[in-house]
C-alpha positions in Angstrom: 0.1 -0.1 0.0 2.9 2.4 0.8 4.6 1.5 -2.2 1.7 2.3 -4.4 0.8 5.8 -2.5 4.5 6.4 -3.3 4.3 5.6 -7.2 1.3 7.7 -7.1 2.9 10.8 -5.6 5.5 10.5 -8.2 3.5 10.3 -11.3 1.4 13.4 -9.7 4.5 15.3 -9.1 5.9 14.3 -12.9 2.5 15.0 -14.4 2.1 18.7 -12.8 5.4 19.5 -14.2 4.6 18.4 -17.8 1.1 20.2 -17.4 3.3 23.0 -17.0 4.4 22.6 -20.7 2.1 23.3 -23.4 3.6 20.7 -25.8 4.6 17.7 -23.6 2.5 14.6 -22.5 3.3 12.3 -19.4 2.8 8.5 -19.8 3.5 6.0 -17.5 4.2 2.2 -18.3 4.5 0.0 -14.8 8.0 1.1 -13.6 8.7 3.8 -16.4 7.5 7.3 -17.0 7.9 9.0 -20.1 7.8 12.7 -20.9 7.2 13.3 -24.8 5.9 15.5 -27.6 2.1 15.8 -27.7 2.2 14.9 -31.5 3.8 11.2 -30.7 1.6 10.7 -27.5 -0.2 8.2 -28.8 2.5 5.8 -30.2 5.1 6.1 -28.0 5.6 3.5 -25.5 8.4 1.5 -23.6 9.6 -0.3 -26.8 10.6 2.9 -28.1 13.8 3.1 -26.1 14.9 -0.4 -26.7 17.6 -0.6 -29.4 16.7 -3.8 -30.3 12.7 -2.6 -31.2 14.6 -0.8 -33.8 16.9 -3.3 -35.1 19.7 -0.6 -35.5 23.2 -0.2 -34.8 24.9 1.9 -32.2 26.3 5.6 -33.1 30.1 6.3 -32.0 30.9 9.3 -29.7 29.8 10.7 -26.1 29.8 8.9 -23.2 26.4 7.4 -23.1 25.5 4.8 -25.8 23.5 6.2 -28.6 21.7 4.6 -31.5 20.3 6.1 -34.8 16.3 4.8 -35.1 13.7 5.1 -38.0 10.7 6.1 -35.8 7.0 7.1 -37.0 8.0 10.5 -36.1 11.0 10.6 -38.5 14.7 9.6 -37.7 16.1 10.2 -34.5 18.7 9.4 -32.2 18.1 7.4 -29.0 20.6 8.0 -26.1 20.7 5.9 -23.1 22.4 7.9 -19.9 25.7 6.4 -18.9 28.0 7.8 -16.0 31.5 8.2 -16.5 34.7 8.5 -14.3 35.3 6.2 -11.1 31.3 6.4 -10.0 30.5 4.4 -13.4 32.5 1.4 -12.0 30.0 1.3 -8.8 26.5 2.5 -10.5 27.0 1.7 -14.4 23.9 3.3 -15.9 22.0 3.9 -12.7 21.4 7.3 -11.1 20.3 7.9 -7.7 16.2 8.5 -7.3 15.8 12.2 -6.1 12.2 12.6 -7.6 10.7 12.8 -11.2 11.2 16.5 -11.4 14.9 15.9 -11.0 15.5 12.7 -13.5 17.8 13.7 -15.7 16.2 12.7 -18.8 13.2 14.8 -17.9 15.4 17.8 -16.9 17.2 17.7 -20.4 13.7 17.3 -22.4 12.5 20.5 -20.5 15.8 22.4 -21.1 15.7 21.3 -24.9 12.2 23.0 -25.1 13.3 25.9 -23.7 16.3 26.2 -25.7 14.4 25.8 -28.8 11.8 28.3 -27.6 14.6 31.1 -27.4 15.4 30.2 -31.2 18.7 28.0 -30.2 19.8 25.7 -32.5 19.5 22.3 -30.6 17.9 18.8 -31.4 14.2 18.8 -30.9 13.5 16.7 -27.9 10.9 13.8 -29.3 10.7 11.7 -25.8 12.3 11.1 -22.6 11.9 8.1 -20.1 13.0 6.8 -16.7 12.6 3.5 -15.2 12.7 3.0 -11.6 15.4 0.3 -10.6 14.3 -1.1 -6.6 13.5 2.2 -4.3 16.9 4.0 -4.7 17.9 3.9 -8.4 16.5 4.7 -12.0 17.6 4.2 -15.5 17.5 6.8 -18.3 17.0 7.4 -22.1 16.0 10.5 -24.3 15.0 10.5 -27.9 15.8 13.5 -30.2 15.1 14.1 -33.8 18.2 13.3 -36.3 20.0 16.5 -37.5 20.4 15.3 -41.0 23.9 15.0 -42.9 25.7 15.7 -39.8 29.2 16.0 -38.7 30.8 16.9 -35.3 33.5 19.3 -35.1 35.6 16.0 -33.8 34.8 14.4 -36.9 35.3 17.5 -39.2 38.8 18.2 -38.1 39.8 14.6 -38.3 39.2 15.0 -41.6 40.6 18.2 -42.3 37.1 19.5 -43.6 37.5 22.6 -40.7 38.7 25.7 -41.6 39.0 29.3 -40.1 35.5 30.1 -41.2 33.9 27.1 -39.7 35.1 27.7 -36.7 34.1 31.5 -36.6 30.4 29.7 -36.9 31.3 27.6 -33.9 32.5 30.9 -32.1 29.4 32.9 -32.8 27.1 29.9 -32.2 28.3 29.5 -28.8 27.7 33.2 -27.8 24.4 33.1 -29.0 23.8 30.3 -26.3 26.0 32.0 -23.3 24.3 35.5 -24.0 21.1 33.4 -23.2 22.3 32.1 -20.2 22.5 28.5 -21.6 25.3 26.6 -19.6 26.6 23.6 -21.4 28.1 21.0 -18.8 30.3 19.2 -21.5 31.2 21.6 -24.1 33.0 19.3 -26.2 34.0 18.7 -29.8 31.9 15.8 -30.2 29.1 17.7 -28.9 29.4 20.6 -31.5 27.5 19.3 -35.0 27.7 21.0 -38.0 24.4 20.2 -40.0 25.5 19.9 -43.6 29.0 19.9 -45.0 31.6 22.2 -42.9 34.7 22.2 -45.4 36.1 25.5 -47.3 34.3 24.9 -50.1 30.6 24.7 -49.2 28.2 27.4 -48.7 28.3 27.2 -45.1 26.4 24.7 -42.5 24.3 25.5 -39.6 26.3 24.7 -36.1 24.2 23.0 -33.4 25.0 22.1 -29.8 24.0 18.5 -28.5 23.7 16.8 -25.1 22.6 19.2 -22.5 22.6 16.4 -19.8 23.1 18.3 -16.5 23.0 21.9 -18.7 21.0 24.7 -17.3 19.4 28.2 -18.1 21.4 30.4 -15.8 21.0 34.4 -14.8 24.6 35.4 -13.8 26.8 35.2 -16.7 30.3 35.4 -14.7 32.7 33.3 -15.2 31.2 30.0 -16.4 31.2 31.0 -20.0 35.1 31.5 -20.1 35.1 28.1 -18.2 32.7 26.6 -21.3 35.3 27.9 -23.7 38.4 26.7 -21.7 37.1 23.3 -21.8 36.4 23.2 -25.5 39.8 24.4 -26.0 41.2 21.3 -24.1 38.8 19.0 -25.9 40.3 20.0 -29.0 43.9 19.2 -27.7 42.8 16.0 -26.5 41.5 15.0 -30.1 44.8 16.4 -31.7 43.4 19.5 -33.6 46.8 21.1 -32.5 49.2 18.0 -34.0 50.3 20.5 -36.8 51.8 22.9 -34.1 50.2 24.7 -31.5 51.0 28.1 -33.1 49.2 26.9 -36.3 46.2 25.7 -33.9 45.7 29.1 -32.2 46.0 30.9 -35.4 44.0 29.1 -37.7 41.3 27.4 -35.7 41.2 28.9 -31.9 41.9 32.5 -32.7 38.9 32.8 -35.3 36.5 30.8 -33.1 37.9 33.5 -30.2 37.7 36.4 -32.2 33.9 35.4 -33.5 32.7 34.4 -30.1 34.2 38.0 -28.7 32.3 39.8 -31.7 29.0 38.4 -31.1 28.7 38.7 -27.4 29.4 42.4 -27.9 26.6 42.5 -30.3 24.7 40.8 -27.9 25.3 42.8 -25.2 24.5 46.0 -27.0 20.9 44.8 -27.5 21.0 42.3 -30.3 18.5 39.3 -29.8 20.8 35.5 -29.3 18.1 34.1 -31.1 18.4 35.8 -34.2 22.6 35.3 -34.4 25.2 38.0 -34.7 
């Protein structure tokens, strides 16, 4: 009886959060709760979060496991949340339960909706699920719409398809997010996407930021934007972007990004809306 009441309270808390959003529907299925786009609410179920159901292969990159899947709502990316670092050895893909409102896939789903509402380039969230494991833990999944013909910044650099102009687009895009107060907890070269060909002979491509797990919208803009950029800088070194020499890396890749970021932030600070770009 107590356990039933506990589950009911959890469901009510999650439903209240969902009702605050005009375009999200909450569904409960056994030990799972699913927050999804209203347009697919009648179709989405627990099986949508099982890679075997889609008979698909994993997508490389990132700490979590991800699969490219073909759904009735179109092509999407299914991501299973996994921990990193030493704690992963103990908990694996389990997270400590702190209530439906704090479940990581629900938090990211809502954040992506808010970022989209601000006009920022992020993947469209389709559905998020948590599945309770005993009393203390849960496992998590997120389904987002696929960004077509996408290349990560890491892939583009490895293929030598990224030049100063592409890095300027990256810098200006990051500035838009920061001007809007959007904090990315893991800004690295794998979480920056070019939708289209980033190479110098292309007409340019839209830059997206992905994987907003533990991200948030912040009011104060002191300190953390530079920490975000420093994290990306370290990531670029980690993937070998400076293999041709530090001076060349700084001159041809990092400085163009930094200059575009600074110029865009100045425009936003002077009143230009971040959603529109610099």
